[in-house]
C-alpha positions in Angstrom: -28.7 107.1 55.9 -25.4 105.4 55.2 -24.4 106.0 59.0 -27.9 104.7 60.4 -27.3 101.7 57.7 -23.6 100.7 59.2 -24.6 101.0 62.5 -27.8 98.8 62.3 -25.4 96.2 60.3 -23.0 96.6 63.2 -25.7 96.1 65.9 -26.9 93.3 64.0 -23.9 91.3 63.6 -23.1 91.8 67.5 -26.5 90.4 68.3 -25.5 87.6 65.9 -22.5 86.9 67.5 -24.0 86.7 71.1 -26.2 83.9 69.6 -23.5 81.8 67.8 -21.6 82.5 71.2 -24.4 81.7 73.0 -25.2 78.5 71.3 -21.8 77.5 71.6 -21.6 78.0 75.3 -25.2 75.9 75.5 -23.6 72.9 73.6 -20.6 72.9 75.6 -23.0 72.8 78.7 -24.6 70.0 76.9 -21.8 68.1 76.4 -20.6 68.7 79.6 -24.0 67.7 81.4 -24.1 64.2 79.1 -20.5 63.2 80.2 -21.5 64.2 83.8 -24.9 61.6 83.6 -22.4 59.1 81.6 -19.8 59.3 84.2 -22.3 59.4 87.1 -24.2 56.4 85.8 -21.4 54.7 83.7 -21.4 51.6 86.0 -25.2 51.2 85.6 -25.3 52.1 81.8 -23.0 49.2 81.4 -24.8 46.6 83.0 -27.6 47.4 81.1 -25.5 47.1 77.7 -24.1 43.7 79.5 -27.9 42.7 80.0 -28.8 43.3 76.5 -25.9 41.7 75.2 -26.3 38.8 77.2 -30.1 38.5 75.7 -29.4 38.9 72.4 -26.8 35.8 72.7 -29.5 33.8 74.4 -32.0 34.6 72.1 -30.0 33.8 69.2 -29.0 30.8 70.4 -24.9 32.1 71.2 -24.3 31.8 74.3 -22.3 29.3 76.1 -24.4 26.0 77.0 -21.4 23.9 76.9 -19.9 24.3 80.7 -15.9 24.8 80.2 -13.3 24.3 82.5 -10.4 27.0 81.6 -6.7 26.1 83.2 -5.4 30.1 83.2 -1.5 30.3 83.2 -0.3 33.3 83.8 0.7 35.5 81.1 -0.2 33.5 78.2 -3.3 35.1 76.9 -5.6 34.2 79.4 -7.3 37.0 80.4 -8.0 37.4 77.0 -9.7 33.9 76.4 -11.5 34.2 79.9 -13.3 37.3 78.8 -14.3 35.9 75.3 -15.9 33.2 76.8 -17.3 35.3 80.0 -18.8 37.3 76.8 -20.7 33.9 75.8 -23.1 33.7 79.0 -26.4 33.5 78.9 -28.5 35.6 80.7 -29.6 33.4 82.9 -26.1 31.8 83.9 -25.1 35.4 84.1 -28.1 36.6 86.4 -27.8 33.5 88.5 -24.0 33.4 88.8 -23.2 30.2 87.7 -19.2 31.0 87.0 -16.3 31.4 89.2 -13.5 32.9 88.5 -10.5 32.2 91.1 -9.2 35.8 92.7 -5.5 35.4 92.8 -4.7 37.9 95.1 -7.7 36.8 97.7 -6.5 33.3 97.1 -2.5 34.6 98.2 -4.2 36.2 101.0 -6.2 33.2 102.1 -2.9 31.1 102.1 -1.4 33.5 104.5 -4.4 33.1 107.2 -4.1 29.6 107.1 -0.6 28.8 106.9 -1.1 26.6 104.0 0.5 26.4 100.2 -1.3 28.5 97.4 -1.1 25.7 95.0 -3.5 23.2 97.5 -5.6 26.3 98.6 -6.5 26.6 94.6 -6.7 22.8 93.8 -9.3 22.8 96.6 -11.2 25.5 95.4 -11.3 23.8 91.8 -12.6 20.9 93.6 -15.1 22.3 95.0 -16.4 24.5 92.3 -16.9 21.4 90.1 -19.0 19.6 92.8 -21.3 22.8 93.6 -25.1 22.2 92.8 -25.9 23.6 90.1 -22.5 23.4 88.5 -21.3 26.2 87.4 -21.5 27.0 83.3 -17.8 28.6 82.9 -15.0 28.0 85.6 -11.4 29.4 85.3 -8.6 30.7 87.2 -4.7 30.0 87.9 -5.6 26.4 89.0 -3.1 23.3 88.7 -4.1 20.9 86.7 -5.2 17.4 88.8 -5.7 14.3 87.9 -8.2 13.5 91.1 -10.4 15.8 90.0 -10.1 15.6 86.5 -12.8 12.4 86.7 -15.2 14.7 88.0 -15.5 17.3 85.4 -15.5 14.7 82.2 -19.2 16.8 81.1 -16.8 19.8 81.5 -14.7 20.9 78.0 -11.5 21.3 80.1 -8.8 23.7 78.0 -5.9 26.0 78.3 -3.6 28.4 76.0 0.1 28.4 76.6 3.1 30.2 75.0 6.1 29.6 73.7 8.0 30.1 76.8 11.2 32.1 76.7 8.4 35.1 75.8 6.2 34.1 78.5 9.2 34.0 81.0 10.1 37.5 79.7 6.7 38.8 79.7 6.0 38.0 83.5 9.4 39.2 84.6 8.7 42.6 83.6 5.1 42.8 84.3 6.5 41.8 87.5 9.1 44.1 87.6 7.2 47.1 86.7 3.5 46.7 87.6 1.9 48.6 90.1 0.7 46.1 92.5 4.0 45.2 93.7 2.9 43.5 96.7 1.3 40.8 94.5 4.5 39.0 93.4 6.3 42.0 92.6 10.0 41.7 91.8 12.5 44.1 93.1 15.6 42.1 91.9 17.8 43.4 88.6 17.9 41.2 85.9 21.0 39.5 86.5 19.8 38.7 90.5 16.7 37.5 89.3 17.8 34.9 86.9 20.6 33.5 89.6 17.4 33.1 92.0 15.1 30.2 92.7 12.5 32.3 91.6 13.8 32.6 88.2 13.9 28.6 88.1 10.0 28.2 89.0 9.2 30.8 86.2 11.4 29.0 84.0 9.1 25.3 84.3 5.5 27.2 85.5 3.6 25.6 82.8 5.3 22.3 83.4 4.7 22.8 86.9 0.9 23.5 86.1 0.4 20.7 83.7 2.5 18.4 86.5 0.4 19.3 88.7 0.4 19.3 92.9 0.2 15.2 92.9 3.3 15.7 90.1 5.7 18.0 92.5 5.5 15.6 95.2 5.8 12.1 93.1 8.4 13.1 90.3 11.8 12.4 91.7 13.6 13.7 88.6 12.7 16.7 86.6 12.3 14.6 83.5 9.8 12.5 85.2 7.9 15.5 85.9 8.0 17.4 82.2 6.5 14.1 81.3 4.1 14.0 83.4 2.8 17.4 82.7 3.1 16.4 78.7 0.8 13.2 79.7 -1.7 15.7 81.8 -1.9 18.3 79.4 -2.7 15.7 76.7 -5.9 15.0 78.6 -7.3 18.5 77.9 -10.1 18.7 75.4 -8.7 22.2 73.6 -5.4 22.9 73.9 -4.1 26.4 71.9 -1.2 28.2 71.7 -0.7 32.0 72.0 0.8 32.7 68.5 -2.7 30.6 67.0 -5.6 31.9 68.7 -7.7 31.8 65.7 -7.3 27.7 65.8 -8.0 27.5 68.9 -11.1 30.0 68.3 -11.9 27.3 65.7 -11.5 23.9 68.2 -13.4 25.7 71.1 -16.3 25.7 68.6 -16.0 22.7 67.8 -15.9 21.3 71.1 -18.2 23.4 73.2 -20.3 24.6 69.9 -20.0 28.3 71.1 -18.1 30.6 69.1 -15.5 33.2 70.8 -13.7 36.3 69.6 -10.4 36.5 71.8 -9.6 40.6 72.2 -6.8 41.5 73.6 -6.9 42.9 76.8 -3.7 42.9 79.3 -0.6 44.9 78.1 2.9 44.6 79.2 3.7 48.0 81.5 7.5 48.1 79.7 8.0 48.9 76.4 10.0 46.6 74.0 12.7 49.4 73.6 14.0 49.1 77.3 13.4 45.3 77.1 16.0 45.4 74.3 18.3 47.2 76.3 18.3 44.8 79.1 17.7 41.7 77.1 21.4 40.5 76.0 22.2 37.6 74.2 23.6 35.9 77.1 21.0 36.9 79.3 18.4 35.5 76.8 20.5 32.1 76.9 20.4 32.1 80.6 16.8 32.3 79.9 16.8 29.4 77.7 18.4 27.0 79.9 16.1 28.0 82.4 12.9 27.4 80.1 14.0 24.1 78.8 11.7 22.2 80.6 8.8 24.3 79.3 10.4 24.3 75.9 9.7 20.6 75.9 6.4 21.0 77.1 5.7 23.5 74.4 7.4 21.4 71.7 5.3 18.1 72.5 2.1 20.1 72.5 3.0 22.0 68.9 4.1 18.8 67.9 0.3 17.2 68.9 -1.2 19.8 67.3 0.2 19.8 64.0 -0.4 15.9 63.7 -3.9 16.8 64.2 -4.5 19.1 61.4 
Protein backbone atom coordinates (compact mmCIF):
# COMPACT_ATOMS: atom_id res chain seq x y z
CA UNK A 1 0.00 0.00 0.00
CA UNK A 2 2.72 2.41 0.95
CA UNK A 3 4.83 1.28 -2.03
CA UNK A 4 1.94 1.91 -4.38
CA UNK A 5 1.35 5.32 -2.91
CA UNK A 6 5.02 6.20 -3.39
CA UNK A 7 4.91 5.08 -7.01
CA UNK A 8 1.78 7.12 -7.53
CA UNK A 9 3.35 10.20 -6.04
CA UNK A 10 6.50 9.78 -8.11
CA UNK A 11 4.41 9.26 -11.23
CA UNK A 12 2.36 12.34 -10.46
CA UNK A 13 5.49 14.42 -9.92
CA UNK A 14 6.91 13.17 -13.19
CA UNK A 15 3.75 14.22 -15.00
CA UNK A 16 3.85 17.59 -13.24
CA UNK A 17 7.47 18.09 -14.33
CA UNK A 18 6.43 17.34 -17.91
CA UNK A 19 3.65 19.88 -17.72
CA UNK A 20 5.95 22.52 -16.23
CA UNK A 21 8.62 21.79 -18.84
CA UNK A 22 6.09 21.87 -21.66
CA UNK A 23 4.53 25.14 -20.47
CA UNK A 24 8.00 26.68 -20.14
CA UNK A 25 8.90 25.43 -23.61
CA UNK A 26 5.69 26.86 -25.04
CA UNK A 27 6.34 30.22 -23.34
CA UNK A 28 9.82 30.34 -24.87
CA UNK A 29 8.46 29.37 -28.28
CA UNK A 30 5.71 31.98 -27.98
CA UNK A 31 8.24 34.64 -27.02
CA UNK A 32 10.43 33.62 -29.98
CA UNK A 33 7.42 33.75 -32.28
CA UNK A 34 6.45 37.23 -31.08
CA UNK A 35 10.06 38.40 -31.40
CA UNK A 36 10.26 37.04 -34.94
CA UNK A 37 7.03 38.80 -35.88
CA UNK A 38 8.30 42.08 -34.42
CA UNK A 39 11.65 41.76 -36.21
CA UNK A 40 10.00 40.86 -39.51
CA UNK A 41 7.53 43.72 -39.42
CA UNK A 42 9.47 46.21 -37.28
CA UNK A 43 9.62 48.80 -40.07
CA UNK A 44 5.85 48.66 -40.54
CA UNK A 45 5.22 48.71 -36.80
CA UNK A 46 7.48 51.75 -36.43
CA UNK A 47 5.63 53.43 -39.30
CA UNK A 48 2.27 52.74 -37.66
CA UNK A 49 3.56 54.12 -34.35
CA UNK A 50 4.84 57.26 -36.11
CA UNK A 51 1.55 57.80 -37.93
CA UNK A 52 -0.42 57.31 -34.73
CA UNK A 53 1.73 59.83 -32.87
CA UNK A 54 1.51 62.44 -35.61
CA UNK A 55 -2.25 61.97 -35.85
CA UNK A 56 -2.49 62.53 -32.10
CA UNK A 57 -0.28 65.67 -32.23
CA UNK A 58 -2.31 67.09 -35.09
CA UNK A 59 -5.62 66.34 -33.34
CA UNK A 60 -4.38 68.01 -30.15
CA UNK A 61 -2.97 71.00 -32.04
CA UNK A 62 0.62 70.32 -30.96
CA UNK A 63 2.15 69.84 -34.39
CA UNK A 64 4.47 72.21 -36.22
CA UNK A 65 2.43 74.75 -38.17
CA UNK A 66 4.94 77.60 -38.54
CA UNK A 67 7.62 76.81 -41.20
CA UNK A 68 11.18 76.43 -39.89
CA UNK A 69 14.69 76.43 -41.36
CA UNK A 70 17.35 74.88 -39.14
CA UNK A 71 21.01 75.50 -40.01
CA UNK A 72 22.75 72.34 -38.82
CA UNK A 73 26.42 72.86 -37.92
CA UNK A 74 28.37 69.63 -37.41
CA UNK A 75 28.83 68.39 -33.84
CA UNK A 76 26.57 71.03 -32.29
CA UNK A 77 23.68 68.76 -31.32
CA UNK A 78 21.94 69.28 -34.64
CA UNK A 79 20.93 65.64 -35.10
CA UNK A 80 18.95 65.78 -31.86
CA UNK A 81 17.38 69.15 -32.68
CA UNK A 82 16.37 67.90 -36.13
CA UNK A 83 14.77 64.80 -34.59
CA UNK A 84 12.83 66.94 -32.09
CA UNK A 85 11.41 69.19 -34.82
CA UNK A 86 10.63 66.30 -37.17
CA UNK A 87 8.76 64.67 -34.29
CA UNK A 88 6.34 67.60 -34.34
CA UNK A 89 5.42 67.33 -38.03
CA UNK A 90 1.68 67.02 -38.45
CA UNK A 91 0.15 63.96 -40.11
CA UNK A 92 -0.66 65.77 -43.36
CA UNK A 93 2.78 67.35 -43.73
CA UNK A 94 4.41 64.00 -42.94
CA UNK A 95 2.35 62.02 -45.46
CA UNK A 96 2.73 64.60 -48.23
CA UNK A 97 6.46 65.00 -47.63
CA UNK A 98 6.40 68.71 -46.86
CA UNK A 99 9.82 68.63 -45.22
CA UNK A 100 13.40 68.39 -46.47
CA UNK A 101 16.57 67.16 -44.79
CA UNK A 102 19.79 67.49 -46.75
CA UNK A 103 21.62 64.20 -47.33
CA UNK A 104 25.24 65.11 -46.56
CA UNK A 105 26.63 62.03 -48.27
CA UNK A 106 24.62 62.55 -51.43
CA UNK A 107 25.55 66.23 -51.64
CA UNK A 108 29.23 65.34 -51.49
CA UNK A 109 28.88 62.69 -54.20
CA UNK A 110 26.91 65.15 -56.35
CA UNK A 111 29.74 67.68 -56.20
CA UNK A 112 32.18 64.99 -57.34
CA UNK A 113 29.93 64.13 -60.29
CA UNK A 114 29.46 67.77 -61.29
CA UNK A 115 32.97 68.94 -60.41
CA UNK A 116 31.56 71.81 -58.40
CA UNK A 117 32.13 73.13 -54.87
CA UNK A 118 30.06 71.46 -52.16
CA UNK A 119 29.16 74.64 -50.30
CA UNK A 120 27.87 76.20 -53.53
CA UNK A 121 25.77 73.14 -54.32
CA UNK A 122 24.24 73.12 -50.84
CA UNK A 123 23.43 76.82 -51.08
CA UNK A 124 21.69 76.16 -54.40
CA UNK A 125 19.68 73.33 -52.83
CA UNK A 126 18.56 75.66 -50.02
CA UNK A 127 17.46 78.30 -52.55
CA UNK A 128 15.50 75.68 -54.46
CA UNK A 129 13.74 74.31 -51.38
CA UNK A 130 12.51 77.67 -50.10
CA UNK A 131 11.09 78.46 -53.54
CA UNK A 132 9.17 75.18 -53.86
CA UNK A 133 5.38 75.32 -53.95
CA UNK A 134 3.90 74.35 -51.63
CA UNK A 135 6.75 75.38 -49.36
CA UNK A 136 8.22 72.74 -47.05
CA UNK A 137 7.18 73.28 -43.46
CA UNK A 138 10.66 72.20 -42.30
CA UNK A 139 14.04 72.52 -44.05
CA UNK A 140 17.33 71.46 -42.46
CA UNK A 141 20.87 70.48 -43.35
CA UNK A 142 24.50 71.54 -43.43
CA UNK A 143 23.63 74.72 -45.33
CA UNK A 144 25.85 77.81 -45.32
CA UNK A 145 23.98 80.97 -44.40
CA UNK A 146 23.13 83.19 -47.37
CA UNK A 147 22.08 86.82 -47.25
CA UNK A 148 20.69 86.54 -50.77
CA UNK A 149 18.42 83.64 -49.79
CA UNK A 150 17.44 85.10 -46.40
CA UNK A 151 15.12 87.60 -48.04
CA UNK A 152 13.30 84.66 -49.62
CA UNK A 153 12.55 82.84 -46.36
CA UNK A 154 11.22 85.68 -44.25
CA UNK A 155 8.08 83.63 -43.54
CA UNK A 156 10.27 80.91 -42.03
CA UNK A 157 11.57 80.85 -38.49
CA UNK A 158 15.32 80.61 -39.05
CA UNK A 159 17.28 78.92 -36.30
CA UNK A 160 20.50 77.19 -35.31
CA UNK A 161 22.39 75.77 -32.34
CA UNK A 162 26.13 76.33 -31.86
CA UNK A 163 28.64 74.93 -29.39
CA UNK A 164 31.66 75.96 -27.36
CA UNK A 165 34.30 75.90 -30.15
CA UNK A 166 37.07 73.88 -28.49
CA UNK A 167 34.57 71.21 -27.45
CA UNK A 168 33.12 71.19 -30.96
CA UNK A 169 36.58 70.89 -32.55
CA UNK A 170 37.57 67.99 -30.29
CA UNK A 171 34.28 66.19 -30.80
CA UNK A 172 34.54 66.47 -34.58
CA UNK A 173 38.15 65.26 -34.64
CA UNK A 174 37.46 62.12 -32.62
CA UNK A 175 34.21 61.44 -34.46
CA UNK A 176 35.85 61.61 -37.89
CA UNK A 177 38.94 59.77 -36.67
CA UNK A 178 37.06 56.74 -35.36
CA UNK A 179 33.74 56.56 -37.19
CA UNK A 180 32.98 53.52 -39.34
CA UNK A 181 32.28 55.50 -42.53
CA UNK A 182 35.82 56.73 -43.11
CA UNK A 183 35.15 57.48 -46.78
CA UNK A 184 33.04 60.48 -45.69
CA UNK A 185 35.57 62.97 -44.28
CA UNK A 186 37.42 60.37 -42.24
CA UNK A 187 40.76 61.35 -40.65
CA UNK A 188 43.78 59.10 -41.27
CA UNK A 189 46.29 61.33 -39.43
CA UNK A 190 47.40 61.36 -35.83
CA UNK A 191 46.48 64.35 -33.68
CA UNK A 192 49.72 66.28 -34.24
CA UNK A 193 49.63 65.82 -38.01
CA UNK A 194 46.01 66.92 -38.00
CA UNK A 195 46.67 70.06 -35.93
CA UNK A 196 49.31 71.10 -38.49
CA UNK A 197 46.95 70.62 -41.44
CA UNK A 198 44.78 73.03 -43.40
CA UNK A 199 41.83 70.86 -42.51
CA UNK A 200 42.30 71.63 -38.81
CA UNK A 201 42.45 75.33 -39.63
CA UNK A 202 39.09 74.99 -41.37
CA UNK A 203 37.64 73.04 -38.44
CA UNK A 204 38.70 75.79 -36.05
CA UNK A 205 36.60 78.31 -37.96
CA UNK A 206 33.78 75.97 -38.98
CA UNK A 207 30.97 77.94 -37.37
CA UNK A 208 32.43 81.20 -38.66
CA UNK A 209 32.52 79.94 -42.24
CA UNK A 210 28.95 78.60 -41.96
CA UNK A 211 27.52 81.95 -40.96
CA UNK A 212 29.83 84.17 -42.97
CA UNK A 213 28.40 82.24 -45.93
CA UNK A 214 29.81 81.76 -49.39
CA UNK A 215 29.48 85.49 -50.02
CA UNK A 216 31.59 86.19 -46.94
CA UNK A 217 34.30 83.73 -47.97
CA UNK A 218 34.49 85.43 -51.35
CA UNK A 219 34.30 89.04 -50.17
CA UNK A 220 36.10 89.19 -46.80
CA UNK A 221 39.73 90.16 -47.29
CA UNK A 222 40.83 89.39 -43.70
CA UNK A 223 39.93 86.83 -41.06
CA UNK A 224 38.66 89.64 -38.84
CA UNK A 225 36.22 90.74 -41.55
CA UNK A 226 35.05 87.14 -41.96
CA UNK A 227 34.28 86.85 -38.24
CA UNK A 228 32.46 90.17 -38.17
CA UNK A 229 30.34 89.12 -41.12
CA UNK A 230 29.48 85.83 -39.39
CA UNK A 231 28.45 87.69 -36.23
CA UNK A 232 26.22 90.05 -38.21
CA UNK A 233 24.63 87.19 -40.14
CA UNK A 234 23.89 84.97 -37.17
CA UNK A 235 22.10 87.91 -35.56
CA UNK A 236 19.66 87.81 -38.49
CA UNK A 237 18.39 84.40 -37.37
CA UNK A 238 15.22 84.28 -35.32
CA UNK A 239 16.35 81.75 -32.70
CA UNK A 240 19.97 80.98 -31.83
CA UNK A 241 20.77 78.45 -29.13
CA UNK A 242 23.87 76.98 -27.53
CA UNK A 243 24.35 73.28 -26.89
CA UNK A 244 25.04 73.74 -23.17
CA UNK A 245 21.57 75.22 -22.62
CA UNK A 246 19.06 73.44 -24.84
CA UNK A 247 16.28 74.14 -22.35
CA UNK A 248 16.48 77.85 -23.17
CA UNK A 249 16.56 77.00 -26.87
CA UNK A 250 13.39 74.91 -26.50
CA UNK A 251 11.70 77.83 -24.76
CA UNK A 252 12.76 80.38 -27.40
CA UNK A 253 11.75 78.01 -30.20
CA UNK A 254 8.29 77.60 -28.68
CA UNK A 255 7.85 81.36 -28.41
CA UNK A 256 8.88 81.88 -32.03
CA UNK A 257 6.89 79.03 -33.60
CA UNK A 258 4.11 78.25 -31.16
CA UNK A 259 5.35 74.64 -30.99
CA UNK A 260 6.91 72.94 -27.99
CA UNK A 261 9.76 70.53 -28.70
CA UNK A 262 11.67 68.12 -26.49
CA UNK A 263 15.26 67.56 -27.62
CA UNK A 264 16.68 64.06 -27.06
CA UNK A 265 20.35 63.12 -27.26
CA UNK A 266 20.81 60.97 -30.35
CA UNK A 267 24.36 60.60 -31.60
CA UNK A 268 27.29 59.53 -29.45
CA UNK A 269 30.95 60.08 -30.28
CA UNK A 270 32.69 56.72 -30.94
CA UNK A 271 35.70 57.61 -28.74
CA UNK A 272 35.31 57.32 -24.96
CA UNK A 273 36.46 60.09 -22.62
CA UNK A 274 39.44 58.23 -21.16
CA UNK A 275 41.01 57.78 -24.59
CA UNK A 276 40.43 61.45 -25.35
CA UNK A 277 42.16 62.50 -22.16
CA UNK A 278 45.23 60.45 -23.10
CA UNK A 279 45.54 62.38 -26.36
CA UNK A 280 44.55 65.88 -25.25
CA UNK A 281 47.64 67.20 -23.51
CA UNK A 282 47.67 70.81 -22.36
CA UNK A 283 50.02 71.72 -25.21
CA UNK A 284 47.64 70.27 -27.80
CA UNK A 285 44.65 71.95 -26.16
CA UNK A 286 46.43 75.29 -26.45
CA UNK A 287 47.05 74.66 -30.15
CA UNK A 288 43.34 73.88 -30.56
CA UNK A 289 42.38 77.12 -28.79
CA UNK A 290 44.53 79.09 -31.23
CA UNK A 291 42.93 77.31 -34.20
CA UNK A 292 39.46 77.99 -32.79
CA UNK A 293 40.05 81.71 -32.19
CA UNK A 294 37.60 82.83 -34.94
CA UNK A 295 34.82 80.55 -33.69
CA UNK A 296 35.51 81.60 -30.09
CA UNK A 297 34.87 85.23 -31.04
CA UNK A 298 31.62 84.25 -32.75
CA UNK A 299 30.52 82.10 -29.81
CA UNK A 300 31.28 84.81 -27.26
CA UNK A 301 29.30 87.32 -29.31
CA UNK A 302 26.30 84.96 -29.32
CA UNK A 303 26.59 84.39 -25.56
CA UNK A 304 26.71 88.14 -25.02
CA UNK A 305 23.58 88.61 -27.13
CA UNK A 306 21.76 85.83 -25.26
CA UNK A 307 22.68 87.23 -21.86
CA UNK A 308 21.72 90.74 -22.95
CA UNK A 309 18.30 89.48 -23.98
CA UNK A 310 17.50 87.99 -20.58
